[in-house]
Z-matrix of the N, CA and C atoms (Angstrom, degrees):
N
C 1 1.464
C 2 1.485 1 105.77
N 3 1.343 2 115.23 1 141.25
C 4 1.440 3 121.39 2 178.87
C 5 1.536 4 109.28 3 -105.12
N 6 1.316 5 117.80 4 142.23
C 7 1.463 6 124.38 5 176.75
C 8 1.483 7 109.48 6 -124.22
N 9 1.309 8 114.69 7 135.17
C 10 1.490 9 122.69 8 173.19
C 11 1.541 10 106.62 9 -115.92
N 12 1.294 11 115.85 10 128.89
C 13 1.470 12 121.41 11 179.02
C 14 1.505 13 106.44 12 -118.82
N 15 1.333 14 116.34 13 122.06
C 16 1.443 15 123.66 14 173.05
C 17 1.502 16 106.53 15 -100.28
N 18 1.371 17 116.19 16 123.14
C 19 1.437 18 122.94 17 -179.32
C 20 1.550 19 106.31 18 -117.88
N 21 1.299 20 112.13 19 129.15
C 22 1.488 21 118.02 20 -178.81
C 23 1.531 22 111.49 21 -146.55
N 24 1.322 23 114.11 22 155.63
C 25 1.485 24 119.38 23 -177.53
C 26 1.510 25 110.80 24 -67.61
N 27 1.326 26 115.43 25 144.75
C 28 1.403 27 119.27 26 176.16
C 29 1.537 28 111.05 27 -69.66
N 30 1.331 29 116.16 28 152.04
C 31 1.472 30 120.43 29 -178.67
C 32 1.524 31 107.65 30 -58.63
N 33 1.314 32 117.84 31 138.90
C 34 1.444 33 124.16 32 -178.47
C 35 1.544 34 116.54 33 89.71
N 36 1.362 35 115.46 34 -12.52
C 37 1.442 36 119.03 35 172.81
C 38 1.465 37 110.39 36 -82.56
N 39 1.331 38 119.12 37 129.02
C 40 1.421 39 124.21 38 -179.18
C 41 1.576 40 110.56 39 -59.05
N 42 1.323 41 115.25 40 139.34
C 43 1.484 42 121.26 41 -176.76
C 44 1.514 43 109.34 42 -127.00
N 45 1.390 44 117.37 43 82.84
C 46 1.445 45 119.60 44 -177.51
C 47 1.534 46 113.00 45 -62.42
N 48 1.328 47 118.39 46 -33.77
C 49 1.512 48 121.03 47 177.99
C 50 1.511 49 107.81 48 -64.70
N 51 1.339 50 117.20 49 -43.79
C 52 1.448 51 118.41 50 -179.45
C 53 1.493 52 111.47 51 -62.45
N 54 1.346 53 118.95 52 -39.92
C 55 1.465 54 121.66 53 176.65
C 56 1.509 55 111.88 54 -61.74
N 57 1.352 56 115.46 55 -42.23
C 58 1.466 57 119.20 56 178.98
C 59 1.526 58 110.85 57 -63.67
N 60 1.339 59 117.49 58 -39.69
C 61 1.455 60 120.26 59 179.28
C 62 1.519 61 110.32 60 -63.91
N 63 1.341 62 113.53 61 -45.77
C 64 1.522 63 118.94 62 178.58
C 65 1.509 64 110.91 63 -56.91
N 66 1.301 65 116.49 64 -45.75
C 67 1.473 66 123.06 65 -178.97
C 68 1.527 67 109.10 66 -62.42
N 69 1.330 68 118.23 67 -48.19
C 70 1.452 69 121.42 68 -177.68
C 71 1.538 70 110.67 69 -64.01
N 72 1.345 71 115.58 70 -38.24
C 73 1.513 72 116.78 71 176.77
C 74 1.500 73 110.96 72 -64.09
N 75 1.347 74 118.20 73 -40.22
C 76 1.430 75 119.91 74 175.95
C 77 1.526 76 113.76 75 -62.24
N 78 1.340 77 114.17 76 -41.23
C 79 1.455 78 119.77 77 178.43
C 80 1.546 79 112.77 78 -63.47
N 81 1.356 80 116.08 79 -27.55
C 82 1.459 81 121.49 80 179.66
C 83 1.512 82 111.91 81 -87.81
N 84 1.332 83 116.46 82 1.97
C 85 1.453 84 119.65 83 176.23
C 86 1.476 85 117.17 84 94.71
N 87 1.330 86 117.94 85 8.56
C 88 1.459 87 120.84 86 179.32
C 89 1.502 88 106.46 87 -88.94
N 90 1.336 89 113.63 88 98.93
C 91 1.472 90 120.19 89 179.72
C 92 1.509 91 110.44 90 -83.93
N 93 1.316 92 115.80 91 160.45
C 94 1.431 93 123.45 92 172.15
C 95 1.552 94 112.57 93 78.75
N 96 1.333 95 117.18 94 16.98
C 97 1.474 96 118.27 95 173.27
C 98 1.532 97 108.51 96 -90.70
N 99 1.329 98 114.70 97 124.33
C 100 1.444 99 120.08 98 179.75
C 101 1.508 100 110.24 99 -87.63
N 102 1.318 101 117.90 100 -141.02
C 103 1.408 102 123.90 101 179.71
C 104 1.525 103 112.11 102 -60.71
N 105 1.307 104 116.20 103 133.97
C 106 1.486 105 121.25 104 174.02
C 107 1.505 106 110.03 105 -113.44
N 108 1.331 107 116.49 106 131.45
C 109 1.424 108 122.33 107 174.89
C 110 1.512 109 108.43 108 -120.96
N 111 1.347 110 116.29 109 129.72
C 112 1.423 111 122.85 110 -173.46
C 113 1.540 112 106.57 111 -104.29
N 114 1.333 113 115.24 112 143.17
C 115 1.500 114 119.50 113 179.34
C 116 1.560 115 107.53 114 -142.32
N 117 1.306 116 113.55 115 -162.63
C 118 1.457 117 118.32 116 179.14
C 119 1.504 118 108.96 117 -140.90
N 120 1.344 119 116.38 118 154.71
C 121 1.444 120 123.59 119 176.48
C 122 1.530 121 107.80 120 -122.06
N 123 1.321 122 113.29 121 129.54
C 124 1.455 123 118.92 122 179.31
C 125 1.577 124 107.34 123 -121.11
N 126 1.335 125 115.26 124 128.44
C 127 1.452 126 119.64 125 179.24
C 128 1.501 127 108.13 126 -112.25
N 129 1.378 128 117.43 127 133.65
C 130 1.452 129 123.31 128 179.93
C 131 1.516 130 110.06 129 -127.26
N 132 1.282 131 118.38 130 145.02
C 133 1.452 132 124.94 131 174.33
C 134 1.549 133 103.82 132 -105.97
N 135 1.300 134 113.56 133 123.28
C 136 1.536 135 119.02 134 -175.63
C 137 1.492 136 111.27 135 -114.97
N 138 1.274 137 119.07 136 147.42
C 139 1.487 138 122.90 137 176.20
C 140 1.545 139 111.26 138 -84.48
N 141 1.276 140 117.99 139 -13.85
C 142 1.488 141 123.34 140 -178.50
C 143 1.537 142 110.63 141 -69.35
N 144 1.320 143 116.33 142 129.74
C 145 1.480 144 121.95 143 177.15
C 146 1.507 145 113.54 144 -94.11
N 147 1.322 146 117.38 145 -24.15
C 148 1.509 147 121.96 146 -179.08
C 149 1.500 148 106.72 147 -83.83
N 150 1.400 149 114.24 148 121.67
C 151 1.498 150 119.11 149 -175.12
C 152 1.560 151 110.97 150 -65.77
N 153 1.271 152 117.22 151 -36.95
C 154 1.503 153 119.51 152 -179.19
C 155 1.542 154 109.18 153 -64.40
N 156 1.320 155 118.40 154 -44.97
C 157 1.426 156 123.04 155 179.01
C 158 1.494 157 109.96 156 -65.30
N 159 1.324 158 119.36 157 -43.30
C 160 1.423 159 123.15 158 179.69
C 161 1.513 160 111.37 159 -62.15
N 162 1.306 161 117.29 160 -42.74
C 163 1.488 162 123.62 161 178.38
C 164 1.536 163 109.14 162 -61.10
N 165 1.311 164 117.56 163 -45.47
C 166 1.442 165 120.66 164 -177.26
C 167 1.538 166 108.85 165 -66.62
N 168 1.322 167 117.29 166 -40.58
C 169 1.458 168 122.54 167 178.86
C 170 1.531 169 111.60 168 -62.39
N 171 1.290 170 117.24 169 -46.14
C 172 1.455 171 122.67 170 179.69
C 173 1.555 172 110.06 171 -68.69
N 174 1.303 173 117.33 172 -38.69
C 175 1.497 174 121.38 173 175.28
C 176 1.536 175 108.91 174 -57.30
N 177 1.312 176 116.90 175 -46.45
C 178 1.509 177 119.66 176 -178.94
C 179 1.591 178 108.47 177 -65.75
N 180 1.354 179 116.53 178 -35.48
C 181 1.472 180 116.92 179 177.19
C 182 1.548 181 110.98 180 -62.48
N 183 1.319 182 114.52 181 -41.94
C 184 1.459 183 118.48 182 179.95
C 185 1.468 184 112.59 183 -64.20
N 186 1.361 185 116.81 184 -43.32
C 187 1.478 186 120.14 185 -179.80
C 188 1.518 187 112.76 186 -68.33
N 189 1.370 188 115.31 187 -29.84
C 190 1.492 189 119.15 188 -177.11
C 191 1.481 190 113.92 189 -87.50
N 192 1.374 191 118.09 190 -31.77
C 193 1.446 192 118.24 191 -168.85
C 194 1.547 193 113.62 192 -147.63
N 195 1.298 194 119.78 193 -44.66
C 196 1.419 195 121.10 194 -168.87
C 197 1.533 196 116.84 195 -74.88
N 198 1.305 197 116.93 196 -24.66
C 199 1.441 198 120.69 197 179.39
C 200 1.514 199 112.60 198 -132.02
N 201 1.289 200 119.58 199 142.11
C 202 1.486 201 122.66 200 173.19
C 203 1.516 202 105.39 201 -89.62
N 204 1.304 203 118.37 202 95.77
C 205 1.433 204 121.98 203 -171.34
C 206 1.552 205 112.89 204 -69.94
N 207 1.290 206 120.19 205 -4.65
C 208 1.438 207 122.15 206 172.20
C 209 1.531 208 108.73 207 -72.34
N 210 1.362 209 117.18 208 -41.27
C 211 1.476 210 117.25 209 -175.47
C 212 1.528 211 112.13 210 -119.27
N 213 1.333 212 117.50 211 -5.70
C 214 1.477 213 119.48 212 -176.08
C 215 1.517 214 112.81 213 -122.68
N 216 1.303 215 116.54 214 146.60
C 217 1.479 216 123.02 215 166.13
C 218 1.508 217 107.97 216 -103.43
N 219 1.302 218 115.31 217 167.27
C 220 1.488 219 120.95 218 177.12
C 221 1.547 220 108.99 219 -150.10
N 222 1.297 221 114.16 220 155.77
C 223 1.458 222 123.25 221 174.20
C 224 1.495 223 109.08 222 -133.24
N 225 1.335 224 115.65 223 147.72
C 226 1.448 225 122.16 224 -173.99
C 227 1.536 226 109.20 225 -118.25
N 228 1.302 227 118.86 226 132.98
C 229 1.463 228 125.80 227 173.21
C 230 1.526 229 108.15 228 -121.05
N 231 1.341 230 116.49 229 131.84
C 232 1.466 231 119.59 230 179.20
C 233 1.500 232 108.21 231 -119.16
N 234 1.353 233 117.26 232 139.91
C 235 1.479 234 126.02 233 174.12
C 236 1.465 235 108.20 234 -127.23
N 237 1.316 236 116.78 235 142.01
C 238 1.483 237 121.11 236 174.55
C 239 1.506 238 111.37 237 -70.36
């Protein structure tokens, strides 16, 4: 089973990388770009076949290591 984890900053948390991206896009002539929020994508290959067990396992990975739950949210996608 494959898992994709999208990690992104919580609303209200300052995003200096997002601001830098927005500024660079403006400097390159891309007008009309509003707020930019930057995140990360993590892909995992799991040996678990049961979707509920895989989701629980990935959720624990996120809480333990992959996301800083104080300032970040995350979402999990599973594919067979």
